[in-house]
Every structure is written in C-alpha cells, then in structure tokens.
C-alpha positions in Angstrom: 76.3 138.1 91.9 78.9 136.6 89.6 77.3 134.9 87.0 77.8 131.4 85.5 81.3 130.8 83.9 79.7 128.7 81.7 77.2 131.1 80.0 80.9 133.0 79.0 81.3 134.6 75.4 84.5 135.6 73.4 85.6 139.0 72.5 85.2 138.2 69.7 81.6 138.7 69.2 81.6 142.6 69.7 80.9 141.9 66.0 77.6 141.3 67.4 75.3 144.0 68.4 73.5 141.9 71.0 74.8 142.0 74.6 72.6 138.8 75.6 70.9 136.0 74.0 68.2 133.1 75.0 69.6 129.7 74.7 66.3 127.8 73.6 66.2 124.6 75.2 66.5 121.8 72.5 66.0 117.8 72.7 69.1 115.9 72.4 68.9 114.9 68.9 71.1 114.4 65.4 69.1 116.6 63.4 69.5 119.9 61.8 67.8 121.9 64.1 69.5 120.6 67.4 73.4 121.1 66.1 74.1 124.2 68.1 76.9 124.7 70.6 75.4 125.6 73.4 79.3 126.2 76.1 80.2 129.4 76.5 76.8 130.9 75.9 76.2 129.4 72.1 76.3 132.1 69.0 74.7 129.5 66.9 77.5 128.1 65.5 76.4 124.4 64.0 78.6 121.9 65.2 77.5 118.0 65.3 77.1 115.8 68.5 76.1 112.5 69.1 72.7 111.6 70.0 71.8 109.8 72.8 71.0 106.8 70.6 74.7 107.0 69.4 76.5 107.5 72.9 74.4 104.6 74.2 75.2 102.3 71.2 79.1 103.5 71.7 79.2 103.4 75.8 77.9 99.7 75.8 79.8 98.5 73.7 83.1 99.8 75.4 81.4 98.3 78.9 80.4 95.0 77.1 84.3 95.3 76.2 85.2 95.6 79.6 82.6 92.4 80.9 84.9 90.5 78.7 88.2 91.7 78.8 88.7 92.8 82.3 89.9 90.9 85.3 89.0 91.0 88.8 91.4 93.7 89.8 90.8 93.4 93.9 90.6 90.7 95.9 87.7 92.0 97.9 85.4 91.8 94.9 86.1 88.4 94.7 85.5 87.6 98.5 83.1 90.2 99.3 80.8 90.3 96.8 81.4 87.4 94.4 81.6 84.4 96.9 78.5 85.1 98.6 77.0 85.9 95.4 78.0 81.8 94.4 76.8 81.0 97.8 73.0 82.3 97.5 72.9 81.0 94.1 74.8 77.4 94.6 75.2 77.1 98.1 78.7 76.8 98.7 81.3 79.9 98.4 83.9 81.2 101.0 83.3 83.7 103.8 84.6 86.9 105.4 84.8 88.3 108.6 82.4 91.3 107.3 80.1 88.2 106.8 80.2 86.8 110.2 77.3 87.6 112.1 79.2 88.8 114.7 80.4 92.0 112.6 78.0 92.1 109.9 79.8 94.9 108.0 78.6 93.6 104.5 74.5 93.8 103.6 72.6 90.9 102.0 70.3 93.4 100.3 73.4 94.5 98.1 74.0 91.1 97.3 70.7 90.2 96.2 70.4 93.0 94.1 73.2 91.1 91.8 71.9 88.1 92.3 68.2 87.8 91.2 69.1 88.8 87.6 71.5 85.7 88.2 69.1 83.6 89.7 66.6 84.4 86.5 69.0 83.9 84.1 70.5 80.3 85.8 67.2 79.2 86.5 66.3 79.6 82.8 69.0 78.5 80.6 70.8 76.5 83.3 74.3 77.9 81.6 77.2 76.8 83.3 78.5 78.6 86.1 81.1 80.6 83.9 78.9 82.1 81.7 76.4 83.5 85.2 79.6 85.6 86.1 79.9 86.9 82.4 76.1 87.4 82.3 76.5 89.2 85.7 79.5 91.5 84.0 77.3 92.9 81.1 74.6 93.4 83.2 76.8 95.7 85.3 77.6 97.3 82.0 74.4 97.8 80.5 73.9 99.5 84.4 76.8 101.4 83.7 76.1 102.5 80.0 72.7 103.8 80.8 73.2 105.5 83.7 76.1 107.5 81.3 74.0 108.1 78.6 71.5 109.9 81.3 74.5 111.3 83.1 76.0 112.8 79.2 72.5 114.4 78.1 72.5 116.5 81.8 75.6 117.7 81.5 74.6 118.8 77.8 71.7 120.3 79.0 73.4 122.2 81.8 77.1 123.0 80.6 77.0 123.0 76.5 77.3 120.3 74.5 81.1 120.4 73.5 81.4 119.7 77.0 79.4 116.4 76.6 80.8 115.7 73.7 84.4 115.7 75.3 83.1 114.1 79.0 81.7 111.4 76.7 85.0 110.6 74.4 86.8 110.5 77.8 84.8 108.4 79.3 85.2 106.1 76.5 88.4 105.1 76.4 89.7 106.2 79.7 91.1 103.0 81.7 89.5 104.0 85.3 86.0 103.8 83.6 86.8 100.3 81.6 87.8 99.0 85.5 85.3 100.5 87.4 81.9 100.1 84.6 81.7 96.3 85.5 83.5 95.7 88.7 81.0 94.2 91.2 82.0 96.6 94.3 79.6 99.2 96.1 82.3 101.6 95.0 80.9 101.0 91.0 77.4 100.8 91.9 77.8 104.4 93.9 79.4 105.4 90.8 76.1 104.5 88.7 74.7 106.4 91.3 76.7 109.4 91.1 75.8 109.4 87.4 71.8 109.4 88.5 72.2 111.7 91.2 74.5 114.8 89.9 72.3 113.9 86.4 68.8 114.2 87.8 70.1 117.5 89.6 71.8 119.1 86.7 68.0 118.7 85.3 66.3 120.0 88.3 65.0 116.7 89.6 65.4 116.9 92.8 63.2 114.3 93.8 65.2 111.7 91.6 68.9 113.0 92.9 67.5 112.5 96.6 66.3 109.3 96.1 69.8 107.9 94.6 71.8 109.8 96.7 69.8 107.7 99.1 70.5 104.7 97.8 74.0 104.7 97.3 74.6 105.8 100.9 72.6 103.3 102.3 72.5 100.0 100.0 76.4 100.2 98.9 78.5 102.4 100.5 77.7 105.0 104.0 80.4 107.1 102.6 78.5 107.8 99.1 76.5 110.8 101.2 79.4 112.9 100.9 78.9 113.2 96.8 75.3 114.6 98.2 76.4 117.3 100.3 76.0 119.9 97.4 72.9 118.6 96.2 71.7 119.5 99.8 73.4 122.9 100.0 71.5 123.6 96.5 67.9 122.9 97.7 68.4 124.2 101.5 70.1 127.3 101.2 69.9 128.8 97.4 66.4 127.0 97.0 65.0 127.1 99.9 63.0 123.7 99.6 63.6 122.7 103.2 60.0 120.7 103.2 61.1 119.1 99.9 64.4 118.4 100.6 63.2 116.4 104.2 59.9 114.9 103.0 62.0 113.0 100.2 64.9 112.3 102.6 62.5 110.4 105.2 60.8 108.8 101.8 64.2 107.3 99.9 65.5 106.5 103.7 62.2 104.7 105.0 62.0 102.9 101.1 65.5 101.7 101.4 66.5 101.0 104.6 63.0 99.1 105.8 63.8 96.2 103.2 67.5 96.0 104.0 66.6 96.2 107.7 64.1 93.0 107.5 66.4 91.3 104.6 69.9 91.9 106.7 68.2 90.3 109.7 66.7 87.6 107.8 69.7 86.2 106.9 71.8 87.5 110.1 69.4 86.5 112.7 69.0 89.4 114.1 69.1 93.2 114.0 71.4 94.4 111.8 71.7 97.7 110.0 74.8 97.0 107.9 75.2 100.6 107.1 75.7 101.8 110.5 78.5 99.2 111.3 80.7 100.0 108.8 80.6 103.0 109.5 81.6 102.5 113.0 84.0 100.3 112.5 86.0 102.4 109.6 85.9 105.7 111.6 84.8 104.4 115.1 87.7 101.6 116.2 90.9 101.8 117.3 91.9 100.5 114.6 89.7 99.8 111.5 90.9 100.1 107.7 94.6 100.8 108.7 95.1 97.5 109.4 94.9 96.7 105.6 97.8 99.1 105.0 98.5 102.4 104.1 100.0 105.0 101.1 101.5 107.8 100.9 100.1 111.1 99.3 101.3 110.4 96.0 99.2 107.5 95.6 95.7 108.9 94.4 98.1 111.4 91.9 100.1 108.1 90.5 96.6 106.2 90.4 94.4 109.0 88.6 97.6 109.4 86.4 96.9 105.8 84.9 93.6 105.8 84.8 93.0 108.8 83.3 96.2 110.3 82.2 96.2 114.2 81.5 92.5 113.9 81.4 92.9 113.6 85.7 95.5 116.2 86.1 93.3 118.5 83.9 90.2 117.8 86.4 92.6 118.7 89.2 93.3 121.7 87.2 89.5 123.0 86.7 89.2 125.6 89.5 92.3 127.3 87.7 91.4 127.1 84.6 87.5 129.0 84.6 89.1 131.9 87.3 91.2 132.4 84.5 88.5 131.8 82.0 86.5 134.7 84.4 89.6 137.0 84.5 90.5 136.9 81.0 87.0 136.8 78.5 84.5 139.0 79.2 81.0 138.0 79.5 78.7 138.7 77.1 75.1 136.3 78.2 74.2 136.0 82.0 72.2 132.8 82.7 70.8 132.6 86.1 69.4 129.4 85.8 72.3 127.1 86.3 74.1 126.0 89.1 77.1 127.8 89.9 80.3 125.8 89.0 81.5 126.1 93.0 78.5 123.9 93.5 78.0 121.9 91.2 81.8 120.7 90.6 82.4 120.4 94.4 81.3 117.1 94.7 84.4 115.7 93.2 87.0 118.3 95.0 85.0 117.5 97.9 85.5 114.1 97.2 89.5 114.0 96.9 90.0 116.1 100.4 88.2 113.3 101.8 89.4 109.9 101.0 93.2 111.9 99.8 94.0 112.4 103.3 93.4 108.7 104.7 96.2 106.8 104.9 94.4 103.5 104.2 94.3 104.2 100.4 92.5 101.7 97.5 91.9 102.2 93.9 88.3 101.6 94.2 87.4 104.7 96.8 87.4 106.9 93.6 85.5 104.7 91.6 82.4 107.0 92.4 83.3 110.5 91.3 85.3 108.8 88.2 82.3 110.4 85.6 82.9 113.8 87.5 87.2 112.9 86.7 86.3 112.5 83.0 83.4 116.1 83.5 86.0 118.0 85.0 88.5 117.1 82.6 86.5 118.0 79.4 85.3 121.8 81.3 89.2 122.2 81.5 89.6 121.2 77.8 86.9 123.7 76.6 88.4 126.3 78.9 91.3 126.3 77.6 90.1 126.1 74.1 88.6 129.1 74.9 91.8 130.9 76.2 93.4 130.5 73.4 91.2 131.6 71.6 91.6 134.8 73.2 94.9 135.0 73.7 96.0 133.2 70.6 93.7 133.4 67.6 92.2 136.8 69.2 89.2 137.2 65.7 86.9 135.2 64.7 83.0 134.6 65.0 83.2 131.9 68.0 85.9 129.5 69.6 85.1 126.2 68.3 85.9 127.6 64.3 89.1 128.5 65.3 90.5 125.9 68.1 90.0 122.7 66.6 93.7 122.1 66.2 94.1 122.5 70.1 91.3 120.2 71.4 91.5 117.0 68.5 95.0 116.1 69.2 94.8 116.7 73.4 91.4 114.1 72.8 93.9 112.1 70.6 96.4 111.5 73.8 94.2 111.2 75.8 92.1 108.3 74.0 95.4 106.5 72.9 97.3 106.8 75.9 93.8 105.6 77.7 93.6 103.0 75.0 97.5 101.9 75.7 96.7 101.7 79.5 94.2 98.9 78.9 95.5 97.1 76.6 98.2 96.2 79.2 95.8 95.5 81.8 94.4 92.8 79.4 98.4 91.2 78.4 100.2 91.8 80.9 97.7 90.7 83.9 94.5 88.9 82.4 96.5 85.4 83.5 94.4 84.4 86.6 91.0 84.5 84.0 92.4 82.7 81.4 94.5 79.5 84.1 91.1 79.3 86.1 88.9 79.3 82.6 91.5 76.4 81.2 90.0 74.0 84.8 86.0 74.3 82.5 87.6 73.5 79.2 88.9 70.3 80.9 85.4 69.6 82.6 84.0 69.9 79.0 86.4 67.8 77.6 85.5 64.6 79.9 89.4 64.8 81.0 88.7 64.8 84.5 86.0 62.3 85.9 84.6 64.2 88.4 82.5 61.3 90.7 84.5 62.4 94.0 86.1 66.0 95.4 88.6 67.9 93.1 90.8 70.4 95.3 92.4 73.3 93.5 95.1 74.9 95.7 96.7 78.5 96.2 99.5 80.0 98.1 100.9 83.1 97.4 98.4 83.9 94.2 95.3 83.7 96.6 94.2 87.4 96.1 94.0 87.0 92.1 91.2 83.6 92.5 88.8 85.6 90.2 85.6 83.6 92.3 84.2 79.9 92.2 82.6 80.7 89.7 85.1 79.9 87.9 85.5 76.4 88.9 83.1 74.0 86.8 81.3 72.7 89.8 80.3 71.7 93.2 82.8 68.9 93.8 85.9 71.3 93.2 87.3 73.1 96.2 89.9 76.1 96.6 92.0 75.4 99.0 94.9 77.8 100.3 98.1 76.9 101.0 100.4 78.8 103.7 102.6 81.3 102.1 104.4 84.3 102.8 101.1 86.4 103.6 100.5 87.1 107.8 96.9 88.9 107.5 93.5 86.5 107.7 92.3 84.4 104.6 88.5 83.8 104.1 87.1 80.2 104.4 84.5 78.5 103.4 80.9 79.4 104.2 79.3 76.5 107.6 77.3 73.6 105.3 74.4 74.3 107.5 71.0 75.4 105.9 71.3 78.5 108.4 74.7 79.2 107.4 74.4 82.9 107.1 73.1 83.0 110.8 76.3 80.8 111.6 79.2 82.4 114.2 82.2 81.0 112.2 85.1 80.0 114.5 88.5 81.5 114.0 87.5 84.7 112.6 88.4 88.0 113.9 88.5 91.9 113.0 92.1 92.2 113.6 93.6 90.8 109.9 95.2 88.4 111.9 96.4 85.0 110.4 94.2 82.1 111.1 96.3 78.9 110.4 92.9 77.0 110.2 92.8 78.4 106.3 95.6 76.0 105.5 96.2 72.8 103.9 99.2 70.7 103.3 99.4 70.2 99.1 99.7 66.1 98.9 95.9 67.0 99.1 95.9 69.4 95.9 94.6 67.5 92.5 95.8 71.2 90.9 97.8 73.7 91.7 97.4 77.3 90.2 101.0 79.2 90.7 102.6 82.3 89.7 106.4 81.0 88.3 108.7 84.0 89.2 111.9 82.0 87.5 114.6 80.4 88.9 116.2 80.8 92.4 113.3 83.0 93.4 111.4 80.8 95.9 111.4 80.8 99.5 110.5 78.0 101.9 106.4 79.1 102.5 106.5 80.3 98.3 108.4 77.7 96.1 108.1 77.3 92.5 105.8 74.4 92.8 106.7 73.6 88.6 110.1 73.0 89.4 109.4 70.5 91.4 108.6 67.8 88.6 108.4 64.8 90.7 105.8 66.7 92.2 104.2 68.4 89.2 103.4 68.6 86.2 102.0 71.9 83.6 98.9 71.8 82.4 98.7 75.4 80.9 100.9 78.1 80.9 100.1 82.3 80.7 102.5 84.5 79.9 102.2 87.2 83.2 104.2 90.7 83.3 106.7 91.4 86.2 106.4 94.8 86.5 109.2 94.7 89.3 111.5 93.7 86.4 110.0 95.6 82.8 110.7 98.8 81.9 108.4 101.2 84.1 107.1 103.0 80.7 106.5 99.6 79.6 104.9 98.2 81.9 102.2 101.1 81.8 101.4 101.6 78.3 101.3 99.4 75.7 103.2 99.9 72.3 103.2 98.0 69.7 105.9 96.2 68.0 108.3 97.0 71.1 106.0 96.1 74.0 105.9 92.2 74.2 109.7 92.1 72.9 110.7 94.5 75.6 108.5 93.3 78.3 109.7 90.9 81.2 107.0 88.0 81.6 107.3 85.2 84.4 104.3 81.6 83.7 101.7 81.3 85.3 100.3 78.3 85.6 98.1 75.4 86.3 99.9 72.6 87.6 98.2 69.1 88.0 99.9 66.4 90.6 102.0 64.0 89.3 100.3 61.3 91.9 96.6 61.8 93.2 95.8 62.1 96.5 95.8 58.5 97.9 92.2 57.1 97.9 91.0 59.7 95.3 91.5 58.5 91.6 89.8 61.2 89.5 91.2 61.4 86.2 90.5 59.8 82.9 93.6 57.2 81.7 93.5 59.1 78.9 96.4 61.7 80.1 96.0 65.8 80.3 
C-alpha cells in the first residue's frame, strides 16, 4: 500500500542518516517547544505558527467585519429565513410557499435554533429590531470562528502545521468565507457542520463526526450527507467499525429527528418531515428547482474564481499536485495513521461533481465545501513549494528554508485579490442596506409620526430587501409594486394566532405569478427604487424619482452598474482608480409628495 503523501520528505534528506523519523504529538501553541514544522515529514525546522488563541482572535475579527459590512446577497436568505424569524419574534413577516402547510419544505426547528438567542437578547435589553438583526449576525460570526479554529487545529495535526497556516490565511481573506460565514442560510450552517465533522474525523473522533454530519443533514440541508460519505467509507471499509457507525447513526437520527418532527408538526398542524419534503421536491418532482433558473457549466468556475481567486484554481488542481509530488519526490517517512489523501479530501470533489452537473446553480450551494476549498488550495501551494525545492533549489536541509520567496508572494496575491473583492462588494452593492437603515434614522429622529400604518413600497428591487428587521416598527408595512418579474412573490403571514398552520390562499409550487401580491403606488408613503439613468425606465419599471410631482428623494446612495462598468473594476477594487472609473446608479429612498388619503403621518417639519 502506498504511504500517505503528506509524510513525504525531500531529496535533500540524503544528508540525514535516519530513514524514518517518528513525529511526536504536540499540543498546538506558540511556545518554543511547539514551533516545529510537521508537514512533509517534519525535519525539525523551527517554524512559528499561529496558536489556537491567535487564530480564533483573527477569525473572530474577520467574521465580525463580515457581520457588519456584508449585505444580504440572496433573497432566499431574506424571505425563507429572516422573515420567518421576524414572524416568530414579532408576530409579523413574509411567508413563502415553502412554509405553506401544503408543502412544508422548510423546518421551523432550524429557525428556532437561531431565534432563541435573539429572543433572549430582545427580552433582556429591548433593543430595536435592527440591533437584533446584527446581534444574530454576530452570533453566526462567532459560531463560524469557533468551528473554523477547531478545523484549523485538526488540519495542523492531520496535514501539518504549514498547510494549516496557509489555509488559515486563505480563510481570513477570501471573499467566499466573508459572504458565507454570517449568512442566515442552511448552506452556511452546513458549512459550520462541515468544519466540525471533518475536523472531528481528522482527529479520529468518529462519534462527533457522525453526529455533526447528521445535524447538518437533518436540521439544515439533506444534501449535506454527501460530505459524510467518505467518513462512512473510512469507518466501514478501512476500519471495519460497523457497530460504532450504526450505533451513532441511530443515536444521531433519533436525537435530532424526533425534536424536529415534534416542533415542525406543532407549527404546521400536521405530521411533517421537512428534510424528506425538500428531497422529494428537488429530486422526485417534474419541475423541481429548475423553475428558478439554470446556468451553464462555467457558473461555479467563475463564482469560485471571484470568491477565492487563485486559491480556487489551486484547489481544483490538488489531485494533480499530489500525483506530481508522489512521482518526483522520494519518500523518506511512512506514517500509517494518516487518512489517505484520496479519502480525506474526497468531500470537496464529490460535492463539486454532484452540484456542477445540476442545471440549477446558485452561489450558496457551494458554501458547505468552502473550508475544503481553502484546505485544498493550501495543500496545492505546499506541494508547489516542495516541487520548487526539488526541481529548482535541489539542495538544502528542508524545503521551508528555501521556498519562502515562492509562498509569500503567492499568499500576498491571494489575500490582496480577496480584499479587493470584499471592498467591491461593500462599496458597490451595500446601498440597499444603507437605504433601509435610513428608515430607522427617520423614526429615531421623530421625523415621522407612526400613529397609523405606513406603507413602504418596492418594485423591481424586491429581491434586495434585507428583511423586516430593517423596518422600525409594526406600523411599517412592506408592499410590492408590479414589475417585470413574473415569478411568485411571498406574502405576509396570516394575522391569526395559528398562522403557521393556516393554509394560505394564492400559493403554488410552480413559481407562477400571483397578482394578489401587488398594490397600487397611490397607497405608498415611501418607495425604494434603483434609478438606472435617463430613458432607462419601462412601463412596469419606471424611474420613479423622475416624477417629481409624486416623489421627493429622501436619501440616495451610489449603487454600481455592473453592466456599464469595466469588467475588472466591477470585480476587484483598485485604489485611486475604482471610484472615478466605475459607473454608478442612484439607489433612492423616495417619499410621497402627497400622503395617501386620510393618512397624514408626517410631522409638520418636512424631511
């Protein structure tokens, strides 16, 4: 049997007399006794690396930045997760067809896991709803950082400290982790569980690996079971631990599914197995998710390059890099305790193989394997150092002492491109969050009297609504104006006490347009709209701000026009060049010049 490649040494070991070196187990830390490089066989070369505490502080800082600065990138996050959460907390929110008792594709148990901390925070401190939103996001960032540092420690033990260091740097600065780490999505929760399950697997803590895989599969996303497939192969066929696997699979299923069944059945008013329903809809119906659009095979390649730049390419090339190392670098160290690369890294390639061939593609579908993109990218860069040392340097004690000039520039490029992408996301597309925050500012300054309901309307920009947490109080109502969009929009939950059990009218699972969702603009007190410039409006999507007889601009924020901006500038931020060369539209908060009849809600002092 061929030994694991991660124990491979270098040709320069010819000067060493010992053919085998046994690696001692060391706790992670920054003390002098622990600064030994373990990747590639470990030659006793002193190498400083971040301790678990340092890694956690860095990751937590990055995730809190994401919680505050990242915009809501997916309308599914808003309407399928933030809105039901808002309903459970405040008794008001939007309901999608997936939450209709007729279909019951989504689990309220998953929502409650996120709502409970927010409910405690809200009841203890009575903050406004916007603070509850960002509190929840920061908790997601904290959870992500904790899971990531656990994974980092496991990677250092399984793949070597040097690989762990490189992976940590990629995690900190990648746009993909910035977006996914604080998103309120099942795919993000599955990413957290991936960090825990694979981290536990690399530490041979199979019980935890099975339980977290089951938690990801049942509570968040059934398709996450694919990530646990290599763990099952390892336990069943490499280790022969059939009894432990079956025992913990049953324990996990019972411990997770029974509470879920109880909670969801109470909310829906009938027996509901939400994970089974979502699998049935996506796999065994004639329409399935393809109703919501299809993409070409290049979608995930383009998306991966945006979110991880060269690290994504490196991750795709990891199998090639490992084969080259196997062929070109003579083995000096054997260590049978490591999981073979073909198995330990298999979750990434299984996931990509399955989702890449699906016609319906979305960015969030790759969230669960984002940590593995960072890991495989790090392994490829480490392999590149070894190959460079073997083919170019040719002599020396250890490859890390002679390849710094290779790895440092590579990481600098990856980090800079990641930061440049993150800045573009914030400066170019954060306007919807800023506009809806303005409503809270107006309410706080008592510019608006809220004695009666206020309608804030949105047309073509419905998909960028960040959530009802941005509306100051229950007196505010989001209303939809008809636009060119022809699909099905969500509708408010029923006002009845048992709203989650009520079968809502005008719901379908075919994404057919429901005219009942729309209102006339004459009832709108405020309107949020993107002004795309002169002569760009249509009959259903006019530039409302041009009609000064009906609307006045309260606040306007620049929003990048990707269709008119240079390709590279719309992708990456370039200081001193980006602002002056990008094309921006105006994202506007408009106020009705004349209040709707019989509703005078504005204080005498005008806005």
